[in-house]
C-alpha positions in Angstrom: 0.0 0.0 0.0 1.6 3.3 -1.0 1.1 5.0 2.4 2.6 5.2 5.9 1.9 2.5 8.5 0.0 5.0 10.6 -2.3 5.9 7.6 -2.8 2.2 6.9 -3.6 1.5 10.5 -6.2 4.3 10.5 -7.7 3.1 7.2 -8.2 -0.5 8.4 -9.3 0.4 11.9 -12.0 2.7 10.4 -13.1 0.0 7.9 -13.3 -2.7 10.5 -15.4 -0.4 12.7 -17.7 0.5 9.8 -18.2 -3.1 8.7 -18.5 -4.8 12.0 -16.8 -4.6 15.4 -13.1 -3.6 16.1 -11.6 -5.8 18.8 -9.8 -4.4 21.8 -6.9 -6.8 21.7 -5.0 -4.9 19.0 -1.2 -4.7 19.1 -0.7 -1.1 18.0 2.6 -0.5 19.8 4.5 -3.4 18.2 6.9 -2.9 15.2 4.3 -4.5 13.0 0.9 -3.5 14.4 -1.9 -6.0 14.2 -5.6 -5.1 14.5 -8.6 -7.5 14.6 -12.3 -7.3 14.1 -15.4 -9.3 13.5 -17.3 -8.8 10.2 -20.5 -10.5 9.2 -20.3 -12.3 5.9 -21.9 -15.2 4.0 -25.7 -15.3 3.5 -27.2 -12.0 4.7 -23.9 -11.3 6.5 -25.1 -13.6 9.3 -21.8 -15.6 9.6 -19.3 -13.8 11.9 -15.8 -13.8 10.6 -12.7 -12.9 12.6 -10.4 -10.7 10.5 -6.9 -9.8 11.4 -4.8 -7.2 9.6 -1.0 -7.0 10.1 0.7 -3.8 8.9 4.3 -4.2 8.0 6.2 -0.9 7.7 8.8 -0.5 4.9 9.0 3.3 4.6 6.8 6.4 4.9 5.5 5.7 1.4 5.3 1.9 1.4 3.5 -0.5 3.7 2.7 -4.2 3.3 -0.7 -5.4 4.5 -1.4 -9.0 5.5 -5.1 -9.9 5.9 -6.2 -13.2 7.5 -9.8 -14.2 8.0 -11.5 -17.3 9.5 -15.1 -18.3 9.9 -16.9 -21.5 10.9 -18.7 -23.1 8.0 -21.8 -25.3 8.2 -23.0 -28.0 5.9 -23.5 -25.4 3.1 -20.2 -23.7 2.5 -20.6 -19.9 2.2 -17.0 -19.0 1.8 -17.6 -16.3 4.5 -14.0 -15.7 5.3 -13.2 -14.9 1.7 -16.3 -12.6 1.5 -15.2 -10.8 4.7 -11.8 -10.0 3.2 -13.5 -8.9 0.0 -15.7 -6.5 2.0 -12.7 -5.1 3.8 -10.7 -4.6 0.6 -13.8 -2.9 -1.0 -14.2 -0.6 2.0 -10.5 0.3 1.8 -10.6 0.9 -1.9 -13.4 3.5 -1.4 -11.1 5.4 1.0 -7.7 4.7 -0.8 -8.2 3.4 -4.3 -4.6 2.3 -4.6 -5.0 -1.0 -2.7 -4.2 -4.1 -4.7 -4.9 -7.7 -4.0 
């Protein structure tokens, strides 16, 4: 992502709050801050997904983002974790259209 780690952290924290619930167990003070949240995905966004975002600082103009998501699936696979990541990327692209998968 062509922005600073602080800007990326703010973007993703706002997106996670907008889409669901930002968790309190974030590691903001570490060299590679990690934030987590719960986003509804799947059919009617009823399946809660845990999403973690790790922000890896390279320079003031370059940051790497690692997004992981997990959801419990029932008999009918909804691919909720993939959909949660897609929702997060879409929300970030509205704020900073330079995000690439």
